[in-house]
mmCIF file as gemmi writes it, N, C-alpha and C atoms, coordinates in Angstrom:
data_model
loop_
_atom_site.group_PDB
_atom_site.id
_atom_site.type_symbol
_atom_site.label_atom_id
_atom_site.label_alt_id
_atom_site.label_comp_id
_atom_site.label_asym_id
_atom_site.label_entity_id
_atom_site.label_seq_id
_atom_site.pdbx_PDB_ins_code
_atom_site.Cartn_x
_atom_site.Cartn_y
_atom_site.Cartn_z
_atom_site.occupancy
_atom_site.B_iso_or_equiv
_atom_site.pdbx_formal_charge
_atom_site.auth_seq_id
_atom_site.auth_asym_id
_atom_site.pdbx_PDB_model_num
ATOM 1 N N . MET Axp A 1 ? 0.85 -1.168 0 1 0 ? 1 A 1
ATOM 2 C CA . MET Axp A 1 ? 0 0 0 1 0 ? 1 A 1
ATOM 3 C C . MET Axp A 1 ? 0.899 1.235 0 1 0 ? 1 A 1
ATOM 4 N N . ASP Axp A 2 ? 0.65 2.112 -0.923 1 0 ? 2 A 1
ATOM 5 C CA . ASP Axp A 2 ? 1.494 3.304 -0.997 1 0 ? 2 A 1
ATOM 6 C C . ASP Axp A 2 ? 0.894 4.458 -0.186 1 0 ? 2 A 1
ATOM 7 N N . ILE Axp A 3 ? 1.657 5.495 -0.052 1 0 ? 3 A 1
ATOM 8 C CA . ILE Axp A 3 ? 1.255 6.634 0.774 1 0 ? 3 A 1
ATOM 9 C C . ILE Axp A 3 ? -0.001 7.303 0.22 1 0 ? 3 A 1
ATOM 10 N N . SER Axp A 4 ? -0.107 7.376 -1.081 1 0 ? 4 A 1
ATOM 11 C CA . SER Axp A 4 ? -1.253 8.033 -1.711 1 0 ? 4 A 1
ATOM 12 C C . SER Axp A 4 ? -2.564 7.317 -1.381 1 0 ? 4 A 1
ATOM 13 N N . SER Axp A 5 ? -2.573 6.002 -1.479 1 0 ? 5 A 1
ATOM 14 C CA . SER Axp A 5 ? -3.805 5.266 -1.182 1 0 ? 5 A 1
ATOM 15 C C . SER Axp A 5 ? -4.141 5.341 0.309 1 0 ? 5 A 1
ATOM 16 N N . THR Axp A 6 ? -3.12 5.329 1.151 1 0 ? 6 A 1
ATOM 17 C CA . THR Axp A 6 ? -3.35 5.479 2.587 1 0 ? 6 A 1
ATOM 18 C C . THR Axp A 6 ? -3.961 6.846 2.874 1 0 ? 6 A 1
ATOM 19 N N . TYR Axp A 7 ? -3.414 7.865 2.233 1 0 ? 7 A 1
ATOM 20 C CA . TYR Axp A 7 ? -3.939 9.215 2.403 1 0 ? 7 A 1
ATOM 21 C C . TYR Axp A 7 ? -5.396 9.29 1.95 1 0 ? 7 A 1
ATOM 22 N N . GLN Axp A 8 ? -5.709 8.685 0.818 1 0 ? 8 A 1
ATOM 23 C CA . GLN Axp A 8 ? -7.081 8.697 0.299 1 0 ? 8 A 1
ATOM 24 C C . GLN Axp A 8 ? -8.038 7.985 1.258 1 0 ? 8 A 1
ATOM 25 N N . LYS Axp A 9 ? -7.592 6.865 1.793 1 0 ? 9 A 1
ATOM 26 C CA . LYS Axp A 9 ? -8.437 6.139 2.745 1 0 ? 9 A 1
ATOM 27 C C . LYS Axp A 9 ? -8.663 6.962 4.011 1 0 ? 9 A 1
ATOM 28 N N . GLU Axp A 10 ? -7.618 7.593 4.511 1 0 ? 10 A 1
ATOM 29 C CA . GLU Axp A 10 ? -7.758 8.431 5.7 1 0 ? 10 A 1
ATOM 30 C C . GLU Axp A 10 ? -8.682 9.612 5.424 1 0 ? 10 A 1
ATOM 31 N N . LYS Axp A 11 ? -8.553 10.181 4.251 1 0 ? 11 A 1
ATOM 32 C CA . LYS Axp A 11 ? -9.405 11.305 3.874 1 0 ? 11 A 1
ATOM 33 C C . LYS Axp A 11 ? -10.874 10.867 3.829 1 0 ? 11 A 1
ATOM 34 N N . LYS Axp A 12 ? -11.135 9.72 3.228 1 0 ? 12 A 1
ATOM 35 C CA . LYS Axp A 12 ? -12.508 9.214 3.168 1 0 ? 12 A 1
ATOM 36 C C . LYS Axp A 12 ? -13.028 8.896 4.562 1 0 ? 12 A 1
ATOM 37 N N . TYR Axp A 13 ? -12.172 8.356 5.394 1 0 ? 13 A 1
ATOM 38 C CA . TYR Axp A 13 ? -12.558 8.054 6.771 1 0 ? 13 A 1
ATOM 39 C C . TYR Axp A 13 ? -12.928 9.341 7.511 1 0 ? 13 A 1
ATOM 40 N N . ARG Axp A 14 ? -12.099 10.379 7.386 1 0 ? 14 A 1
ATOM 41 C CA . ARG Axp A 14 ? -12.392 11.661 8.036 1 0 ? 14 A 1
ATOM 42 C C . ARG Axp A 14 ? -13.698 12.253 7.522 1 0 ? 14 A 1
ATOM 43 N N . GLU Axp A 15 ? -13.925 12.147 6.22 1 0 ? 15 A 1
ATOM 44 C CA . GLU Axp A 15 ? -15.174 12.651 5.645 1 0 ? 15 A 1
ATOM 45 C C . GLU Axp A 15 ? -16.374 11.882 6.189 1 0 ? 15 A 1
ATOM 46 N N . LEU Axp A 16 ? -16.226 10.591 6.311 1 0 ? 16 A 1
ATOM 47 C CA . LEU Axp A 16 ? -17.305 9.77 6.855 1 0 ? 16 A 1
ATOM 48 C C . LEU Axp A 16 ? -17.587 10.141 8.312 1 0 ? 16 A 1
ATOM 49 N N . VAL Axp A 17 ? -16.543 10.286 9.087 1 0 ? 17 A 1
ATOM 50 C CA . VAL Axp A 17 ? -16.7 10.663 10.492 1 0 ? 17 A 1
ATOM 51 C C . VAL Axp A 17 ? -17.372 12.037 10.591 1 0 ? 17 A 1
ATOM 52 N N . GLN Axp A 18 ? -16.971 12.971 9.749 1 0 ? 18 A 1
ATOM 53 C CA . GLN Axp A 18 ? -17.578 14.301 9.756 1 0 ? 18 A 1
ATOM 54 C C . GLN Axp A 18 ? -19.051 14.231 9.37 1 0 ? 18 A 1
ATOM 55 N N . PHE Axp A 19 ? -19.359 13.417 8.381 1 0 ? 19 A 1
ATOM 56 C CA . PHE Axp A 19 ? -20.746 13.243 7.959 1 0 ? 19 A 1
ATOM 57 C C . PHE Axp A 19 ? -21.591 12.676 9.108 1 0 ? 19 A 1
ATOM 58 N N . ILE Axp A 20 ? -21.073 11.656 9.768 1 0 ? 20 A 1
ATOM 59 C CA . ILE Axp A 20 ? -21.801 11.044 10.889 1 0 ? 20 A 1
ATOM 60 C C . ILE Axp A 20 ? -21.993 12.059 12.012 1 0 ? 20 A 1
ATOM 61 N N . ASN Axp A 21 ? -20.96 12.83 12.31 1 0 ? 21 A 1
ATOM 62 C CA . ASN Axp A 21 ? -21.085 13.857 13.349 1 0 ? 21 A 1
ATOM 63 C C . ASN Axp A 21 ? -22.146 14.89 12.986 1 0 ? 21 A 1
ATOM 64 N N . ASN Axp A 22 ? -22.165 15.299 11.73 1 0 ? 22 A 1
ATOM 65 C CA . ASN Axp A 22 ? -23.177 16.26 11.285 1 0 ? 22 A 1
ATOM 66 C C . ASN Axp A 22 ? -24.582 15.682 11.425 1 0 ? 22 A 1
ATOM 67 N N . GLU Axp A 23 ? -24.734 14.433 11.06 1 0 ? 23 A 1
ATOM 68 C CA . GLU Axp A 23 ? -26.044 13.788 11.175 1 0 ? 23 A 1
ATOM 69 C C . GLU Axp A 23 ? -26.473 13.681 12.635 1 0 ? 23 A 1
ATOM 70 N N . LEU Axp A 24 ? -25.546 13.338 13.5 1 0 ? 24 A 1
ATOM 71 C CA . LEU Axp A 24 ? -25.864 13.242 14.926 1 0 ? 24 A 1
ATOM 72 C C . LEU Axp A 24 ? -26.243 14.603 15.507 1 0 ? 24 A 1
ATOM 73 N N . GLU Axp A 25 ? -25.55 15.645 15.089 1 0 ? 25 A 1
ATOM 74 C CA . GLU Axp A 25 ? -25.9 16.988 15.545 1 0 ? 25 A 1
ATOM 75 C C . GLU Axp A 25 ? -27.293 17.369 15.069 1 0 ? 25 A 1
ATOM 76 N N . TYR Axp A 26 ? -27.613 17.02 13.836 1 0 ? 26 A 1
ATOM 77 C CA . TYR Axp A 26 ? -28.938 17.317 13.292 1 0 ? 26 A 1
ATOM 78 C C . TYR Axp A 26 ? -30.02 16.564 14.073 1 0 ? 26 A 1
ATOM 79 N N . ILE Axp A 27 ? -29.771 15.298 14.347 1 0 ? 27 A 1
ATOM 80 C CA . ILE Axp A 27 ? -30.73 14.495 15.117 1 0 ? 27 A 1
ATOM 81 C C . ILE Axp A 27 ? -30.903 15.092 16.513 1 0 ? 27 A 1
ATOM 82 N N . ASP Axp A 28 ? -29.81 15.467 17.133 1 0 ? 28 A 1
ATOM 83 C CA . ASP Axp A 28 ? -29.867 16.079 18.458 1 0 ? 28 A 1
ATOM 84 C C . ASP Axp A 28 ? -30.691 17.365 18.421 1 0 ? 28 A 1
ATOM 85 N N . PHE Axp A 29 ? -30.474 18.171 17.401 1 0 ? 29 A 1
ATOM 86 C CA . PHE Axp A 29 ? -31.226 19.415 17.24 1 0 ? 29 A 1
ATOM 87 C C . PHE Axp A 29 ? -32.719 19.135 17.082 1 0 ? 29 A 1
ATOM 88 N N . GLN Axp A 30 ? -33.058 18.175 16.239 1 0 ? 30 A 1
ATOM 89 C CA . GLN Axp A 30 ? -34.467 17.835 16.02 1 0 ? 30 A 1
ATOM 90 C C . GLN Axp A 30 ? -35.118 17.312 17.304 1 0 ? 30 A 1
ATOM 91 N N . LEU Axp A 31 ? -34.396 16.497 18.034 1 0 ? 31 A 1
ATOM 92 C CA . LEU Axp A 31 ? -34.931 15.974 19.295 1 0 ? 31 A 1
ATOM 93 C C . LEU Axp A 31 ? -35.141 17.089 20.313 1 0 ? 31 A 1
ATOM 94 N N . SER Axp A 32 ? -34.221 18.032 20.35 1 0 ? 32 A 1
ATOM 95 C CA . SER Axp A 32 ? -34.387 19.139 21.294 1 0 ? 32 A 1
ATOM 96 C C . SER Axp A 32 ? -35.586 19.998 20.91 1 0 ? 32 A 1
ATOM 97 N N . LEU Axp A 33 ? -35.83 20.169 19.612 1 0 ? 33 A 1
ATOM 98 C CA . LEU Axp A 33 ? -37.019 20.909 19.178 1 0 ? 33 A 1
ATOM 99 C C . LEU Axp A 33 ? -38.284 20.185 19.605 1 0 ? 33 A 1
ATOM 100 N N . GLN Axp A 34 ? -38.29 18.879 19.425 1 0 ? 34 A 1
ATOM 101 C CA . GLN Axp A 34 ? -39.462 18.101 19.819 1 0 ? 34 A 1
ATOM 102 C C . GLN Axp A 34 ? -39.676 18.167 21.325 1 0 ? 34 A 1
ATOM 103 N N . LEU Axp A 35 ? -38.604 18.073 22.061 1 0 ? 35 A 1
ATOM 104 C CA . LEU Axp A 35 ? -38.706 18.132 23.517 1 0 ? 35 A 1
ATOM 105 C C . LEU Axp A 35 ? -39.23 19.494 23.954 1 0 ? 35 A 1
ATOM 106 N N . ASN Axp A 36 ? -38.704 20.552 23.347 1 0 ? 36 A 1
ATOM 107 C CA . ASN Axp A 36 ? -39.187 21.893 23.683 1 0 ? 36 A 1
ATOM 108 C C . ASN Axp A 36 ? -40.662 22.031 23.354 1 0 ? 36 A 1
ATOM 109 N N . SER Axp A 37 ? -41.073 21.486 22.24 1 0 ? 37 A 1
ATOM 110 C CA . SER Axp A 37 ? -42.485 21.553 21.85 1 0 ? 37 A 1
ATOM 111 C C . SER Axp A 37 ? -43.358 20.811 22.858 1 0 ? 37 A 1
ATOM 112 N N . LYS Axp A 38 ? -42.906 19.643 23.264 1 0 ? 38 A 1
ATOM 113 C CA . LYS Axp A 38 ? -43.672 18.872 24.249 1 0 ? 38 A 1
ATOM 114 C C . LYS Axp A 38 ? -43.728 19.605 25.579 1 0 ? 38 A 1
ATOM 115 N N . ASN Axp A 39 ? -42.614 20.182 25.99 1 0 ? 39 A 1
ATOM 116 C CA . ASN Axp A 39 ? -42.6 20.932 27.245 1 0 ? 39 A 1
ATOM 117 C C . ASN Axp A 39 ? -43.531 22.135 27.167 1 0 ? 39 A 1
ATOM 118 N N . ASP Axp A 40 ? -43.541 22.802 26.015 1 0 ? 40 A 1
ATOM 119 C CA . ASP Axp A 40 ? -44.46 23.926 25.83 1 0 ? 40 A 1
ATOM 120 C C . ASP Axp A 40 ? -45.904 23.46 25.934 1 0 ? 40 A 1
ATOM 121 N N . LEU Axp A 41 ? -46.193 22.327 25.329 1 0 ? 41 A 1
ATOM 122 C CA . LEU Axp A 41 ? -47.555 21.792 25.4 1 0 ? 41 A 1
ATOM 123 C C . LEU Axp A 41 ? -47.932 21.431 26.832 1 0 ? 41 A 1
ATOM 124 N N . ILE Axp A 42 ? -46.997 20.836 27.545 1 0 ? 42 A 1
ATOM 125 C CA . ILE Axp A 42 ? -47.261 20.463 28.935 1 0 ? 42 A 1
ATOM 126 C C . ILE Axp A 42 ? -47.51 21.715 29.769 1 0 ? 42 A 1
ATOM 127 N N . ARG Axp A 43 ? -46.666 22.734 29.58 1 0 ? 43 A 1
ATOM 128 C CA . ARG Axp A 43 ? -46.858 23.984 30.318 1 0 ? 43 A 1
ATOM 129 C C . ARG Axp A 43 ? -48.203 24.609 29.973 1 0 ? 43 A 1
ATOM 130 N N . LEU Axp A 44 ? -48.522 24.611 28.7 1 0 ? 44 A 1
ATOM 131 C CA . LEU Axp A 44 ? -49.798 25.167 28.259 1 0 ? 44 A 1
ATOM 132 C C . LEU Axp A 44 ? -50.952 24.378 28.871 1 0 ? 44 A 1
ATOM 133 N N . SER Axp A 45 ? -50.844 23.075 28.83 1 0 ? 45 A 1
ATOM 134 C CA . SER Axp A 45 ? -51.895 22.227 29.395 1 0 ? 45 A 1
ATOM 135 C C . SER Axp A 45 ? -52.046 22.472 30.888 1 0 ? 45 A 1
ATOM 136 N N . ASN Axp A 46 ? -50.94 22.567 31.584 1 0 ? 46 A 1
ATOM 137 C CA . ASN Axp A 46 ? -50.992 22.819 33.025 1 0 ? 46 A 1
ATOM 138 C C . ASN Axp A 46 ? -51.6 24.184 33.312 1 0 ? 46 A 1
ATOM 139 N N . SER Axp A 47 ? -51.224 25.15 32.517 1 0 ? 47 A 1
ATOM 140 C CA . SER Axp A 47 ? -51.773 26.49 32.687 1 0 ? 47 A 1
ATOM 141 C C . SER Axp A 47 ? -53.276 26.496 32.438 1 0 ? 47 A 1
ATOM 142 N N . ASP Axp A 48 ? -53.7 25.819 31.394 1 0 ? 48 A 1
ATOM 143 C CA . ASP Axp A 48 ? -55.132 25.726 31.097 1 0 ? 48 A 1
ATOM 144 C C . ASP Axp A 48 ? -55.876 25.024 32.219 1 0 ? 48 A 1
ATOM 145 N N . LEU Axp A 49 ? -55.294 23.975 32.721 1 0 ? 49 A 1
ATOM 146 C CA . LEU Axp A 49 ? -55.923 23.224 33.809 1 0 ? 49 A 1
ATOM 147 C C . LEU Axp A 49 ? -56.054 24.097 35.059 1 0 ? 49 A 1
ATOM 148 N N . GLU Axp A 50 ? -54.994 24.808 35.387 1 0 ? 50 A 1
ATOM 149 C CA . GLU Axp A 50 ? -55.051 25.701 36.545 1 0 ? 50 A 1
ATOM 150 C C . GLU Axp A 50 ? -56.127 26.763 36.349 1 0 ? 50 A 1
ATOM 151 N N . SER Axp A 51 ? -56.185 27.295 35.167 1 0 ? 51 A 1
ATOM 152 C CA . SER Axp A 51 ? -57.19 28.312 34.864 1 0 ? 51 A 1
ATOM 153 C C . SER Axp A 51 ? -58.598 27.749 35.017 1 0 ? 51 A 1
ATOM 154 N N . LEU Axp A 52 ? -58.803 26.553 34.519 1 0 ? 52 A 1
ATOM 155 C CA . LEU Axp A 52 ? -60.118 25.921 34.65 1 0 ? 52 A 1
ATOM 156 C C . LEU Axp A 52 ? -60.475 25.683 36.112 1 0 ? 52 A 1
ATOM 157 N N . LEU Axp A 53 ? -59.502 25.241 36.88 1 0 ? 53 A 1
ATOM 158 C CA . LEU Axp A 53 ? -59.756 24.994 38.3 1 0 ? 53 A 1
ATOM 159 C C . LEU Axp A 53 ? -60.088 26.289 39.032 1 0 ? 53 A 1
ATOM 160 N N . ILE Axp A 54 ? -59.364 27.329 38.73 1 0 ? 54 A 1
ATOM 161 C CA . ILE Axp A 54 ? -59.623 28.624 39.368 1 0 ? 54 A 1
ATOM 162 C C . ILE Axp A 54 ? -61.014 29.119 38.991 1 0 ? 54 A 1
ATOM 163 N N . ASP Axp A 55 ? -61.334 29.038 37.704 1 0 ? 55 A 1
ATOM 164 C CA . ASP Axp A 55 ? -62.665 29.459 37.242 1 0 ? 55 A 1
ATOM 165 C C . ASP Axp A 55 ? -63.761 28.635 37.906 1 0 ? 55 A 1
ATOM 166 N N . SER Axp A 56 ? -63.532 27.351 37.991 1 0 ? 56 A 1
ATOM 167 C CA . SER Axp A 56 ? -64.516 26.463 38.6 1 0 ? 56 A 1
ATOM 168 C C . SER Axp A 56 ? -64.715 26.809 40.071 1 0 ? 56 A 1
ATOM 169 N N . ASN Axp A 57 ? -63.644 27.061 40.775 1 0 ? 57 A 1
ATOM 170 C CA . ASN Axp A 57 ? -63.733 27.42 42.193 1 0 ? 57 A 1
ATOM 171 C C . ASN Axp A 57 ? -64.458 28.75 42.371 1 0 ? 57 A 1
ATOM 172 N N . GLN Axp A 58 ? -64.192 29.685 41.498 1 0 ? 58 A 1
ATOM 173 C CA . GLN Axp A 58 ? -64.877 30.976 41.584 1 0 ? 58 A 1
ATOM 174 C C . GLN Axp A 58 ? -66.365 30.817 41.309 1 0 ? 58 A 1
ATOM 175 N N . ASP Axp A 59 ? -66.688 29.96 40.348 1 0 ? 59 A 1
ATOM 176 C CA . ASP Axp A 59 ? -68.101 29.7 40.049 1 0 ? 59 A 1
ATOM 177 C C . ASP Axp A 59 ? -68.8 29.086 41.256 1 0 ? 59 A 1
ATOM 178 N N . LYS Axp A 60 ? -68.125 28.169 41.92 1 0 ? 60 A 1
ATOM 179 C CA . LYS Axp A 60 ? -68.713 27.522 43.1 1 0 ? 60 A 1
ATOM 180 C C . LYS Axp A 60 ? -68.949 28.546 44.203 1 0 ? 60 A 1
ATOM 181 N N . LYS Axp A 61 ? -68.007 29.45 44.389 1 0 ? 61 A 1
ATOM 182 C CA . LYS Axp A 61 ? -68.148 30.474 45.424 1 0 ? 61 A 1
ATOM 183 C C . LYS Axp A 61 ? -69.328 31.384 45.111 1 0 ? 61 A 1
ATOM 184 N N . MET Axp A 62 ? -69.533 31.677 43.859 1 0 ? 62 A 1
ATOM 185 C CA . MET Axp A 62 ? -70.641 32.549 43.473 1 0 ? 62 A 1
ATOM 186 C C . MET Axp A 62 ? -71.984 31.865 43.702 1 0 ? 62 A 1
ATOM 187 N N . ILE Axp A 63 ? -72.009 30.553 43.51 1 0 ? 63 A 1
ATOM 188 C CA . ILE Axp A 63 ? -73.251 29.801 43.67 1 0 ? 63 A 1
ATOM 189 C C . ILE Axp A 63 ? -73.622 29.717 45.141 1 0 ? 63 A 1
ATOM 190 N N . HIS Axp A 64 ? -72.63 29.519 46.002 1 0 ? 64 A 1
ATOM 191 C CA . HIS Axp A 64 ? -72.904 29.334 47.434 1 0 ? 64 A 1
ATOM 192 C C . HIS Axp A 64 ? -72.947 30.65 48.055 1 0 ? 64 A 1
């Protein structure tokens, strides 16, 4: 094996590693977006639930 072919193989290996790293970063980014979206939904849901409970309690107080 000569130096040129070794260099080419190393270059392809580095390119492959870089490609995999880029893909992993992209996947990580997408997962973080999904997680943020879910957390936003949970916060929104909790806020809505609290609001409903407060409204319900106020309605009960008005009735009694």
